[in-house]
N, C-alpha and C positions, 0 to 999 in steps of 0.2 A: 387691347390684347387680353388684359386680365378678365374683363367681362365676357369676352368671347370664349375663353377657356371654361369659365364657370357655366355659361349657357350650354356649350357642347357637352360638358360633363353631366349637367342636369338632364338634358334630353336623352343622353345615352342610358343613364341610370333609370330614368322614367320608363324608357323602352324595355329595359330588363325587367322592371317590376310589372308593367302592365301587359307586355307582349301583344301590342296591337296587331291585328290581322294574323295572329298566331305566328308571328315572326320569331324564331328562336332567340334566346337570350344572347348567345354569343355574337349574333349578327349586329346587335345594337352596341355591344362593347367594342367590337372590332371596328365598326363604322365610326364610332366616336374617336377612337385612336387614330384611324386613318385620316379623318377630317382635321384633327389637330396638326397632323403632319403636312397635309396638302395645303393648309392655310398658313403654314410657316409659324404656327404658334409654338411648336416644339421642333427641334432639329432631329435629323435622322439618328444622331448620336444619343440624344435624349431618349428617343423611342427605343433604341436598342438597349440602353441602360435599364429602362423600365422593364422590357421583356426579360432581360438577363436576371433581374432581381427575383423573378418568379421561378427560376430554374429548380430550386429545391421543391417548390410546390408541384411543378409539373411532374417531376420524378416520383414524388410521393403519390400523387393521384394515379399515375400510370401503373405503379405497382399494385395499389389497392383495387383499381378497376380490373386489372388482369386477374387478381386473386378472386374477386367476386364473380367474374364471368366463368372462370374455370370451375369454381365451386358450383355455380348454377348448372353448368353444362353436365357436370358429373352427378347431379342429383343430391348434393349435400344439403341444400336448403329444404328440399322435399322431405328428406330423412329427418332433419332437425324439426321440421314442422310437425311431423307425426308425433315425435317424442314430446314436444311442448304441449300439443293438443291432448295427448293421453294423460300427461301430468296434471292438466287442468281439471281432470275428473268431472267433466261436464259443466263446470262453472265458468261463465263468461268473465266474472270478476277475477277469478283465480288465474285465468289465461292472461288477463290484462296485467296482473301483478307479475307473472312469470316473464312476459315480454319486457316489462319495465326493468326488471332485475337484470335480464340479459343485456338490455340496452346500456345499463350502468357499467357493466363489466366490459362490454365491447368498447364503449367510449373511453373509459379509464385507461385501458391497456392497448387500444389500437387507434385511438383518436376519434374525434367527432365526425370527421369526413368518412372514416371507415364505417361508422354506424349507419350513415346515410347510404353508402355504397354496398356494404356487406349485409347489414341487418334488414334493411327494407325489403329486399326480395325474399328473404327468409320469412319475415312476418307475413308478407303477402301470400306466400305459400301456406303458412300456418292457418290463416283465417279462411283460406279457400278449402283446406283440408277439413277444418272444423265446421264447415257449412255455416259460417257466420253471416247473418243477413246484413249487418252494418259493419263493414271492416274498418272504417275510418278511425274510430277511437284507438284501435291497436296500431294503426299506421301513424297516427299523430305522435305516438310515443317515440317513434324513430326520429322524428324531427325535433321534438322538445328535449328529450334526454340527451341528444347529441350536443346541445349547448349547455343544458343544466348541469351535466356531469363533466364538463370540459376543463375544469380546473382542479380535478382530483389529483392528477399528476402533471408534471411539466409536459409530457408527451400527449396528453389528452386533447390538446388543441395547438396546432402550429402557431397560433397567435401568441401563445404563452412565450414561445421562444423569441418572437419578434419584440415583445414588450421588454423582456429582460436583456436580450442580446447576449453579450459576453459576460454579464453579471448575474447569471442564473443561480438562484440559491441551491444549496445541496438538497438532496431528496428529503433528509430529515427536517431541514429548515422549511422546505416547501410544505411538508405534511403538518408541521406545527403551525404554519401561517394560514394554510388554506384547507386543512383537514375538516375543521368544524364548519366553516362557511360552505364547503362542498356538501357536507351532510345536510345542512339546512336547505341548500338549493335543491338537492335531489328530493328531499322529503316534502318540501313545500310544493314543488312542481308536480310531484305525484298526487298530493292531496287536492290541489286545484284542478288538475287534469281529470282525476277520478271523479271529482264532484261534478264538473261540467259535463262529463260524458255518462253520468249515472243512468240516464234514461235509455241509452243504447246498450247498457250492460246488464239488463234485467233478465235476459233469456238464458238459455243453456247452449252448450256447444256439443259437438259430436264426441263420443267416447269410444274407447276400446277399438281404435282403428289399427289394423294390422301394420306392424312396422316393416317397411321395405328393407331389403338387404342393401347395405351401403356398398357400392362398388369399390374396387381397388383404387380407381381414380378419385372417388369421393373421399376415401380415407387419406390419400396423399394430399388432397386439397385441404382437408381439415388439419393435417399435420403442418402444412405450409402456413396456414393462418396462425396457428399456435406459435410456430417458430418465428414468424414475422413479429408477433407481439413481444417475444423475448428479445429479438434483435433491436426493436425500438426501445425497449427498456435499457438495453446495454448501450445503445447510442446516446440516449438521454443521460445516462450515468457518466458517460465520457464527454458530455457536452458537445456532441457531434451533430451535424445536420441529419435530418431524418429522411430526406428525399432519396438519396442514393441507396442506402441499405434497404429501404422499402421497395424501390424499383427492382433491385437485384433479387430480393426475396420473391417478389411477385413474378418476375420473369422466369427465375429458376423453377419455381413451383409449377407454373404453367407449362414450361418446356418438359419437365419431368412427367407431368400428368399426360400431356399430349403424346409423348413417346411411349409411355406405359400402355395407354389405351389406343394408340395408333389413330388418333383423331386428327382430322385436317385442321391445321392452325387457323385457317380462315373462318372456321365455324365459331371460334372464340373471339378472334380479332374484330370481326365485323359487328359483333354485338356490343363492344365497348363504346361508351358515350364519349367519343374523342372530342366532341364539340365543347366539352368543358374546358379543355386546354386553351383554345383561343379565347374563350370567355375570360379566363383568369389572366391571360396575357394582355387582353384589352383593358382590363381593370388596372393592371400595373402601369400601363402607358398613360391612362387617364390620371392616375395618382401622380405620375411624373409631371404631367401638365399642371395639375393643381399646385404642385410644389413650386412651379415657376411663378405662381401668383404671390409668393411670400407667405403662404399659409403657415408653414412650419415655424418661421421666425416670429410671426404674430402670436401663434399659440404658445411658443416658448416664453415669450415676454409676458403673456397673460398668466401663464402658470406660475412664473416667478413672482409676479406682483401679488397674486392670490395667496401663494404660500407665505409670503412675508406678512400678509395681513392676518390670515387664519388658516392653519393647516387643515383643521377639521372641516371648516366650511368649504374650503377649496376641494377637499376630497369628495364631499357629498355632491357638489355642483359638477365637478369634472367626471365623477363616476356615473351619475345619472345622465348627464348631458351626453357623454360618450355612448352610453347604452342606447339612447334615442338616435344619435347620429349614425350609428352602425346600420340602422334601417334605412337611412337615406343614401348611403354610399357603399354598403356591404362592409362587414368587419375586417375583411382581408386588407383592402386599401386603407381603411381607418386604422388598422393595427400598424401598418407601415408608417403612416403619418405620426401616430402617437409614439411609436418606437423611436422615430427620429427626434421628436420633441424631448423624450426622456433622456436620450443619449446626449442631447445638446446642452443639458443642464442638470444640476443636482436636484433630484426629486425625492422628497421624504418617502419612506417605505409605505406609510399608510396611504398616501396618494397613489403610489404604484399599485397597491393592492386593490384600491377602489377602481382604478383604470382597468386593471386586468379583469376584474369581475364584470365591469361594465361592458368590455369588449367581448367577453365570453358568453355572458348571460343575456345581454341586451338584444342580440339578434333573434331571440324567441318571439319578438313582437311581430315580425313580418316575414314574408316568404323570401325576401332578398337580404335579410339581415346577415346571413352567413353563407359561405360556400357550401357548407354541409346541408343547409335547407334547400339550396338550389339543386344540389345533387339528389336530394330526397325527392324533389318535384320531378326531376328527370326519371328517377327510378319508378315513381308512381305512373308516369305516362306510359312507360313500357308495359305496365300491368293494366293499362286501359283505364286508369283512375285519374281524375282531375280534381284539383283543389284550387279554388279561386283565391286571389289575393285578399278579397274582402272576407271570405269565410275564415281564412287563416288569421287575419288581423282581429276579427271578432273574438276568437279563442285566445290569441296571443296577448291581448290587452290584460286580462286577469292573470293568465299563467306567468307572463314575464314580469309584470309590475310587482306582484306580490312576492315572487321569489327573489327578485332583484333587491327590493327594499329589505327583506328579511336577511339576505346574505350580507348586504352592505352594513346593516345594523349589527350583525354578528362580528364583522371585522372591526367596526368602530368600538364595540364593547371590549374586544380583545386588546386593542391598543390603549383604551382607557385604563384597563386593569394593569397594564404593564407600565 
């Protein structure tokens, strides 16, 4: 039974990574979940429990995807694209820096998934407006900064809430603990990414492009995105789940814009990448199956024994190990497993910090490391752009490893000084 669960989970995750025959990611995740159920490896109750655990994520993604599609339909991204291009003043390097800075802000205040969903189409529009010959360096920003800046604030990555559960530090405590490591992560990721892409950033970009008039619907969409960021900050301060307020904000914004512009709702709804929701649900069910193998209990015991031997050594091993493991099973299910392990026993703060950074930053290694990166791939396909798993991995190795080691070292020094 145990081996069967692991084999099915492995095949499903491999299918998501490789996408053989161009079969969509969600098909592999759902097929794996259904197979576990049909073979009796999990009960219907277990499967429903797994699906139910993802409710907050489904709501969050629904709200963000509706916001993004409404903004796209109303020309908000095209308007922002022209502003960014003109700000670059003809410099490809300056445009790269502007996109990166915007990515940091969006990730910090709207979450890493929002960066993939909201920022990617805006950047795609910007590079098209700027007549950029090689758009990938700018689009890579959307994938890498989504994870590199995802521990600036508690709301920057839903995985943060999973790790700490009901014991989330206050905002001031969070900033004191993760402020410096976040700056290191952002700076190092930028430096490595900029260096590796230097050959494609030598040319110039278009300048003095006439700024189009932003429609009333576009202005409403922009206001909706800003209000959503404020709602998320408020929900985080109140230690509330983020899914429902995000869904409500996204739906209300879309409805208000559709009514104002008298747009057919189907125009927006049909463009949303709804396949992401069964993908997430399938991953949650696969995690439920893995839990039946005794994985959580084994990891809990392993962490306790390591902590008793050496907190510092255990922190380094668990942080780097988790960072790599996220790329084998995605950081969403990995976060659920690690969250269960942390809640099952007393874990020192330094180890928690290493685990959180590992689960947030580690996914920058591969295309399946985080849900944000998968969403980024989906957004790229809509723009007619494809990035292979191999091409991403080749870039992800230096970008992720250097930033991860630098960020973990920063945390380790902080704890040594205290």
